[in-house]
C-alpha positions as CSV (number, residue, x, y, z in Angstrom):
1,M,-39.4,163.3,-273.5
2,P,-39.1,159.1,-275.2
3,D,-41.8,157.8,-277.5
4,S,-43.3,154.8,-274.5
5,G,-44.1,153.2,-278.2
6,R,-40.7,153.3,-279.6
7,I,-39.8,149.2,-279.9
8,R,-35.8,148.7,-279.7
9,P,-34.0,148.6,-282.8
10,R,-32.3,145.3,-280.9
11,D,-36.3,143.8,-280.5
12,R,-37.3,144.8,-283.4
13,D,-34.8,142.5,-285.7
14,A,-34.5,139.6,-282.7
15,I,-38.1,139.9,-283.5
16,L,-38.4,139.9,-287.3
17,Q,-36.1,137.6,-287.8
18,S,-36.8,134.8,-285.8
19,L,-40.1,135.1,-287.3
20,A,-38.6,135.2,-290.9
21,A,-36.7,131.9,-290.1
22,G,-40.5,130.1,-288.2
23,V,-39.2,130.2,-285.4
24,V,-40.4,132.3,-281.8
25,P,-38.4,135.0,-281.2
26,R,-36.8,135.2,-277.7
27,R,-37.0,138.7,-277.2
28,G,-40.0,141.3,-277.1
29,L,-42.7,139.0,-277.0
30,Q,-44.9,142.1,-275.6
31,H,-44.4,143.0,-279.3
32,V,-46.2,140.1,-280.1
33,Q,-49.0,138.8,-277.6
34,V,-51.8,138.8,-279.0
35,G,-54.9,137.4,-276.9
36,R,-55.3,133.9,-274.7
37,A,-55.6,136.0,-272.1
38,R,-58.0,133.5,-270.1
39,E,-55.2,130.6,-270.2
40,V,-52.0,132.9,-269.5
41,T,-54.8,134.0,-266.1
42,A,-55.1,130.6,-265.8
43,L,-51.3,129.5,-265.3
44,L,-50.4,132.7,-263.2
45,G,-52.4,131.4,-261.2
46,D,-50.7,128.4,-260.8
47,L,-47.5,130.6,-260.7
48,E,-49.0,131.7,-257.5
49,R,-49.6,128.5,-256.1
50,V,-46.1,127.6,-256.4
51,T,-44.8,130.6,-255.4
52,D,-47.0,129.7,-251.8
53,G,-45.7,126.2,-251.4
54,G,-47.9,124.5,-253.5
55,S,-47.4,122.7,-257.2
56,A,-49.1,122.9,-260.2
57,I,-49.1,120.3,-263.5
58,R,-50.7,120.8,-267.0
59,F,-51.2,119.9,-270.3
60,I,-50.6,122.6,-273.7
61,I,-52.6,120.3,-275.9
62,G,-52.5,121.6,-279.2
63,E,-52.3,121.2,-283.2
64,Y,-48.8,121.7,-284.6
65,G,-48.9,125.5,-285.4
66,S,-51.8,126.1,-282.8
67,G,-49.0,128.2,-280.1
68,K,-48.0,126.0,-277.3
69,S,-44.2,126.7,-277.8
70,F,-45.0,130.4,-277.6
71,F,-47.3,129.7,-274.3
72,L,-45.1,127.7,-272.8
73,H,-42.0,130.6,-273.3
74,L,-44.7,133.2,-271.5
75,I,-45.2,131.8,-269.3
76,R,-41.1,130.8,-268.5
77,T,-41.1,134.7,-269.1
78,A,-44.2,134.9,-266.6
79,A,-42.4,133.1,-264.1
80,L,-38.7,134.9,-263.8
81,E,-40.4,138.2,-263.3
82,K,-42.2,136.6,-260.6
83,Q,-38.1,136.1,-258.8
84,M,-39.1,131.8,-259.5
85,V,-36.3,129.4,-261.7
86,T,-36.9,128.1,-264.8
87,M,-35.9,125.0,-266.8
88,H,-37.2,123.6,-270.5
89,A,-36.8,121.4,-272.6
90,D,-37.8,119.1,-276.2
91,L,-38.2,115.9,-275.7
92,T,-36.7,113.9,-278.9
93,P,-35.5,110.5,-279.7
94,D,-33.1,110.3,-276.9
95,R,-34.1,112.6,-274.1
96,R,-37.0,110.6,-272.0
97,I,-38.5,111.4,-268.5
98,F,-38.0,108.0,-268.3
99,S,-35.3,105.5,-269.2
100,T,-32.2,103.3,-268.8
101,G,-29.9,103.8,-271.8
102,G,-29.2,107.5,-270.5
103,Q,-31.6,109.1,-272.6
104,A,-33.9,110.5,-268.7
105,R,-29.8,112.0,-267.7
106,S,-29.8,113.1,-271.3
107,L,-32.9,115.3,-270.6
108,Y,-32.1,116.1,-267.0
109,A,-28.5,117.7,-268.7
110,E,-30.7,119.6,-270.9
111,L,-33.2,121.1,-268.5
112,A,-29.6,121.7,-266.6
113,R,-28.4,123.5,-269.3
114,N,-30.8,125.8,-269.4
115,L,-31.8,126.6,-266.4
116,S,-32.6,130.6,-266.1
117,T,-33.1,133.1,-263.7
118,R,-34.6,136.5,-264.1
119,T,-31.0,138.3,-264.0
120,N,-30.0,134.9,-266.3
121,P,-33.2,134.4,-268.8
122,D,-31.2,132.5,-271.4
123,G,-29.7,129.7,-269.1
124,G,-26.4,128.6,-268.2
125,A,-27.7,129.8,-264.2
126,L,-27.1,127.1,-261.8
127,Q,-23.6,127.9,-260.8
128,S,-25.8,131.7,-260.1
129,V,-28.3,129.6,-257.8
130,V,-25.0,127.9,-255.6
131,E,-23.9,131.0,-254.7
132,R,-27.2,133.1,-253.7
133,F,-27.8,130.1,-251.6
134,I,-24.2,130.9,-250.2
135,G,-24.6,134.2,-249.9
136,E,-27.3,133.3,-248.0
137,A,-25.7,130.9,-246.2
138,Q,-22.9,132.8,-245.0
139,Q,-24.7,135.7,-243.8
140,A,-26.6,133.9,-241.0
141,A,-23.5,131.9,-240.5
142,R,-21.9,135.4,-239.5
143,S,-25.5,136.1,-237.2
144,N,-25.2,133.3,-235.4
145,G,-21.4,133.5,-234.7
146,L,-21.3,129.7,-236.9
147,E,-18.9,128.2,-240.2
148,T,-20.5,129.2,-243.3
149,E,-19.9,124.8,-243.8
150,E,-22.0,124.2,-240.4
151,M,-24.6,126.7,-241.8
152,I,-24.7,125.6,-245.6
153,R,-25.6,121.8,-243.3
154,N,-28.7,123.7,-241.3
155,H,-30.6,125.3,-244.2
156,L,-30.1,121.8,-245.8
157,T,-31.7,119.9,-243.3
158,S,-34.9,119.9,-244.6
159,L,-34.2,117.6,-247.4
160,S,-33.0,114.6,-246.3
161,E,-36.7,114.0,-246.4
162,L,-36.0,113.7,-250.5
163,V,-34.4,110.5,-251.6
164,G,-30.7,111.7,-252.8
165,G,-31.1,115.1,-250.2
166,Y,-28.0,113.7,-248.3
167,A,-25.9,114.0,-251.3
168,F,-26.7,116.9,-252.3
169,A,-26.2,118.7,-249.7
170,D,-22.8,116.9,-249.3
171,V,-22.3,118.0,-253.5
172,V,-23.4,122.1,-251.9
173,A,-21.2,122.0,-249.2
174,A,-18.2,121.3,-251.2
175,Y,-18.8,124.0,-254.0
176,W,-18.2,126.3,-251.5
177,R,-15.0,124.4,-249.9
178,G,-14.1,125.3,-252.9
179,H,-14.8,128.6,-253.7
180,D,-13.4,129.1,-249.8
181,Q,-10.0,127.7,-250.2
182,G,-10.2,128.5,-254.5
183,D,-9.9,125.7,-255.6
184,A,-11.4,125.5,-259.2
185,N,-11.0,122.2,-260.0
186,L,-13.2,121.0,-256.6
187,K,-16.4,124.4,-257.7
188,A,-16.3,122.5,-261.7
189,S,-17.0,118.7,-260.3
190,A,-19.6,120.3,-258.2
191,V,-21.4,121.7,-260.7
192,R,-20.9,119.2,-263.1
193,W,-22.7,117.2,-260.4
194,L,-25.0,119.4,-260.0
195,R,-25.9,119.4,-263.9
196,G,-25.9,115.6,-264.5
197,E,-22.7,115.2,-266.1
198,Y,-21.0,112.1,-264.0
199,S,-21.6,108.8,-265.5
200,T,-19.7,107.2,-263.1
201,K,-20.1,106.7,-259.2
202,T,-16.9,106.3,-259.2
203,D,-15.7,109.4,-260.9
204,A,-17.7,111.0,-258.3
205,R,-17.2,109.8,-255.5
206,H,-12.8,110.8,-256.3
207,D,-13.7,113.7,-257.9
208,L,-16.9,115.0,-254.6
209,G,-16.8,112.4,-252.2
210,V,-20.0,111.1,-252.4
211,R,-21.4,107.7,-253.7
212,E,-24.3,109.0,-255.5
213,I,-24.8,110.6,-259.1
214,I,-27.7,111.9,-261.0
215,D,-28.7,109.1,-263.2
216,D,-32.4,108.1,-265.3
217,G,-33.4,106.3,-262.2
218,N,-33.6,109.5,-260.4
219,V,-33.9,112.2,-262.1
220,Y,-37.4,113.5,-260.7
221,D,-35.6,113.2,-257.6
222,M,-33.7,115.5,-258.8
223,L,-36.4,117.9,-260.2
224,K,-38.0,117.4,-256.4
225,L,-34.5,118.6,-255.1
226,L,-34.1,121.1,-257.2
227,A,-37.2,122.5,-256.5
228,R,-36.6,123.0,-252.8
229,F,-33.1,124.3,-253.0
230,V,-34.6,127.2,-254.8
231,Q,-37.0,128.3,-252.0
232,L,-33.9,128.1,-249.5
233,A,-32.3,130.5,-252.0
234,G,-34.9,133.0,-252.0
235,Y,-36.5,131.8,-255.0
236,G,-40.5,131.7,-255.8
237,G,-40.0,128.0,-257.1
238,L,-38.7,125.9,-259.7
239,I,-40.7,126.0,-263.4
240,V,-39.6,122.4,-265.7
241,A,-41.1,122.9,-268.7
242,F,-40.9,120.4,-271.7
243,D,-41.4,120.6,-275.6
244,E,-42.6,117.9,-278.3
245,M,-43.8,115.0,-276.0
246,V,-45.4,113.7,-278.8
247,N,-41.9,112.0,-279.0
248,L,-43.1,109.8,-276.7
249,Y,-46.4,108.9,-278.4
250,K,-43.8,108.4,-281.5
251,L,-41.8,105.5,-279.4
252,A,-41.8,102.8,-280.9
253,N,-41.7,100.9,-278.6
254,T,-44.6,100.1,-275.5
255,R,-42.7,99.0,-273.2
256,A,-40.8,102.3,-273.2
257,R,-43.9,104.6,-273.9
258,N,-45.3,103.0,-270.8
259,S,-42.9,103.2,-268.8
260,N,-42.9,107.4,-269.7
261,Y,-46.1,107.5,-269.1
262,E,-46.2,105.6,-265.8
263,Q,-43.4,108.4,-264.4
264,I,-45.6,111.1,-265.6
265,L,-48.2,109.4,-264.0
266,R,-46.1,109.1,-261.0
267,I,-46.0,113.5,-260.9
268,L,-49.2,114.2,-262.3
269,N,-50.4,112.2,-258.7
270,D,-47.6,114.7,-256.4
271,C,-48.3,117.8,-258.7
272,L,-52.5,116.8,-257.7
273,Q,-51.9,116.2,-254.0
274,G,-49.9,118.3,-252.8
275,S,-46.3,115.8,-252.1
276,V,-44.6,118.3,-254.4
277,E,-42.9,121.9,-252.9
278,H,-42.3,125.1,-254.7
279,L,-42.2,122.6,-258.3
280,G,-44.5,123.3,-261.2
281,F,-44.2,121.1,-265.0
282,L,-45.7,122.4,-267.7
283,M,-46.3,120.4,-270.6
284,A,-46.7,120.9,-275.2
285,G,-48.3,117.7,-277.0
286,T,-50.5,116.9,-279.4
287,P,-54.3,116.5,-279.4
288,E,-53.3,112.8,-279.9
289,F,-50.2,112.0,-277.6
290,L,-53.1,113.2,-275.2
291,T,-56.5,111.7,-276.4
292,D,-55.0,108.3,-279.3
293,T,-56.5,105.6,-276.7
294,R,-53.7,102.8,-278.5
295,R,-50.4,105.0,-277.9
296,G,-51.4,108.6,-277.2
297,L,-51.6,109.1,-272.8
298,Y,-55.1,107.6,-272.7
299,S,-53.8,104.5,-273.7
300,Y,-52.9,104.3,-270.2
301,E,-55.7,103.7,-267.6
302,A,-55.1,105.7,-264.8
303,L,-54.0,108.6,-266.6
304,Q,-57.3,109.1,-269.3
305,S,-58.7,108.5,-266.2
306,R,-57.3,111.9,-264.5
307,L,-56.8,114.3,-267.6
308,S,-60.4,113.3,-268.6
309,E,-62.0,116.8,-269.5
310,N,-65.1,118.3,-267.9
311,R,-68.1,116.5,-269.9
312,F,-70.2,119.9,-269.3
313,A,-67.0,122.1,-270.7
314,S,-67.5,123.2,-274.7
315,A,-65.8,125.4,-276.8
316,N,-67.8,128.2,-275.6
317,V,-68.1,127.2,-271.9
318,R,-64.1,126.5,-271.1
319,D,-62.6,124.6,-267.8
320,F,-59.4,126.3,-267.4
321,S,-59.3,124.0,-263.4
322,G,-58.4,121.2,-265.0
323,P,-54.8,119.9,-265.9
324,V,-55.5,119.8,-269.6
325,M,-55.5,122.2,-271.2
326,R,-56.6,123.2,-275.1
327,L,-55.2,125.4,-276.6
328,A,-57.9,127.5,-279.4
329,N,-57.5,127.3,-283.0
330,L,-56.5,131.6,-284.2
331,S,-59.2,133.8,-285.2
332,A,-59.4,136.0,-288.2
333,E,-59.6,139.1,-285.5
334,E,-56.3,137.5,-283.7
335,L,-54.3,136.9,-287.1
336,C,-55.4,140.9,-288.2
337,V,-53.5,141.8,-285.0
338,V,-50.9,139.7,-284.7
339,L,-50.3,141.1,-289.0
340,T,-51.3,144.7,-287.5
341,K,-48.0,144.5,-284.6
342,L,-45.8,143.0,-287.3
343,R,-46.2,146.0,-289.5
344,N,-45.5,148.0,-285.9
345,V,-42.8,146.2,-285.0
346,L,-40.8,146.3,-288.1
347,A,-41.5,150.3,-287.6
348,G,-39.4,150.3,-284.6
349,G,-43.2,151.9,-283.1
350,K,-43.5,154.5,-285.6
351,E,-46.9,155.3,-286.6
352,Q,-45.9,157.4,-289.1
353,A,-43.0,154.6,-290.5
354,H,-45.8,151.7,-291.4
355,A,-44.5,149.8,-294.2
356,L,-47.8,149.1,-295.2
357,P,-52.0,150.7,-294.8
358,D,-54.2,149.0,-293.3
359,D,-56.2,148.5,-296.5
360,A,-52.4,146.0,-297.3
361,L,-53.5,143.8,-294.5
362,S,-56.7,142.5,-295.5
363,A,-55.8,142.0,-299.0
364,F,-52.9,140.0,-298.0
365,M,-55.5,137.8,-295.7
366,D,-57.9,137.3,-298.0
367,H,-54.7,136.5,-300.2
368,C,-53.9,134.0,-297.9
369,S,-57.4,132.8,-297.0
370,R,-58.2,132.4,-301.1
371,R,-54.4,130.4,-301.5
372,I,-55.2,128.0,-298.5
373,G,-58.1,128.0,-296.7
374,E,-58.6,127.5,-293.6
375,A,-55.3,125.9,-292.5
376,Y,-53.6,129.7,-292.5
377,F,-56.3,129.8,-289.3
378,Q,-54.7,126.3,-287.3
379,T,-50.8,126.3,-288.3
380,P,-49.9,130.4,-289.8
381,R,-46.8,130.0,-290.0
382,S,-45.8,130.1,-293.3
383,T,-48.5,132.9,-292.8
384,I,-46.3,135.0,-290.7
385,R,-43.4,134.2,-292.8
386,A,-44.2,136.1,-295.8
387,F,-45.5,138.8,-293.6
388,V,-42.6,139.8,-292.9
389,Q,-40.3,138.8,-295.2
390,L,-43.0,140.9,-297.4
391,L,-42.3,144.5,-295.5
392,M,-38.7,143.6,-295.8
393,V,-38.5,143.5,-299.4
394,L,-40.0,146.8,-298.5
395,E,-38.8,148.8,-296.6
396,Q,-34.8,147.8,-298.1
397,N,-37.4,148.1,-301.8
398,P,-38.4,152.6,-301.4
399,G,-41.2,153.0,-304.2
400,T,-42.2,149.2,-304.8
401,S,-46.1,148.8,-305.1
402,W,-47.5,146.0,-302.4
403,M,-49.9,145.2,-304.3
404,Q,-47.7,143.9,-307.1
405,L,-45.8,141.8,-304.4
406,I,-49.2,140.5,-302.4
407,G,-50.1,139.1,-305.7
408,D,-47.2,137.3,-306.6
409,L,-47.0,135.2,-303.4
410,R,-46.6,131.8,-303.6
411,F,-46.4,130.1,-301.0
412,E,-47.2,126.0,-299.3
413,P,-49.3,126.8,-296.4
414,D,-48.1,124.3,-293.3
415,S,-48.6,120.8,-292.9
416,D,-51.3,119.5,-291.0
417,E,-48.4,116.7,-290.0
418,S,-50.5,113.4,-289.0
419,V,-48.7,111.6,-286.0
420,T,-48.6,107.9,-287.6
421,G,-45.8,106.8,-285.6
422,A,-43.9,106.8,-288.2
423,L,-40.2,108.7,-286.8
424,T,-39.5,112.9,-287.8
425,T,-36.6,114.2,-286.6
426,S,-36.3,116.8,-283.9
427,L,-35.6,119.6,-286.4
428,D,-38.7,119.3,-288.2
429,Q,-40.9,118.4,-285.0
430,S,-40.1,122.0,-283.2
431,A,-40.2,123.8,-286.9
432,G,-43.8,122.9,-287.4
433,D,-44.3,123.8,-283.3
434,E,-42.9,127.1,-283.4
435,L,-46.0,128.2,-285.4
436,A,-46.7,129.7,-281.7
437,T,-45.1,132.9,-281.8
438,F,-47.9,133.7,-283.9
439,R,-51.5,132.5,-282.1
440,L,-50.8,134.6,-279.5
């Protein structure tokens, strides 16, 4: 009889290698997930609302390393399991929600590249979604004695009420013609358009016969179109996740920053008022990004009034009904559970193969507490990396004393980066946020 608790080598290696490098693992999340039960339940309720034809928006707020990136990945995984489509991207100085210099279109292109479904969880699923829609239209056309292109346009009639709906329908119809006629170039051109890769309307008109392209001014409108389209293709809806929102806070140009906040306000209003269908947004950022009255979202009065938290809520009495969800610091108990799970991952789920006894876990946590104090609860990446590296050394060097290794351990805590407006590189920012794994 197979061991139900056994961890596949593929998942084991993916988890350990990712954590040793300080990034979120793409596989095996269920083996390291800890806590966050109420937060996850609230987000699952949002997914249900989107599937039922509604909308949702959440601002996931936490310090660097508090678990935002991992939390986003966890919810996206849950959405895929519910037969939804997800898109995700990190904001950078070159990728923004609104711009006039190509940064918004660059963000959309990144979202499109990362479009995922349950059968294509690692991105690149846009073409398969289009083909699924066309397959549904083919079956309906045969049943009703109509041409496939006519049925495609009939199904997409509801998109005509949205900005860019006619051009979107023309592009999908062009993809079908390319498929039907064996014209690979026409199919590729349609996919390029849907991915936002056309930079001029002239090229799009020459290749596809459409007069519009996806540009800085209509990115959000295109996301609304895609949400309706994936629902017509048989999926539950679309979840869009933005990480590293702090990059908007760091914009030195006040006008550019406010323009992005205006776009966020537009999205927030649409989602709260139910003006969009089958669409949900997750936006992750630091407390400064939210509450700073000089440069954060609270600097925009309309956003501050909508995002102000329930005055009756507290650390002990939580309210998960509003758009803002704060991630609490990691507790000692949760960290202990994470270390226990990591020890089990290294052993492949076999208890008898554990490289460390329980006493070693307590000794390791005590060492971290004495070395870096409370910081290892708040931003525990260095703690987790050190623990994974300790496990790997013990695995590769049988007979080595764990007590000596822990005593010789030297590492610096993650810096609690204070956002002062100075731009840091995208790599540094993403590295600082990957502590999410260790918090859940």
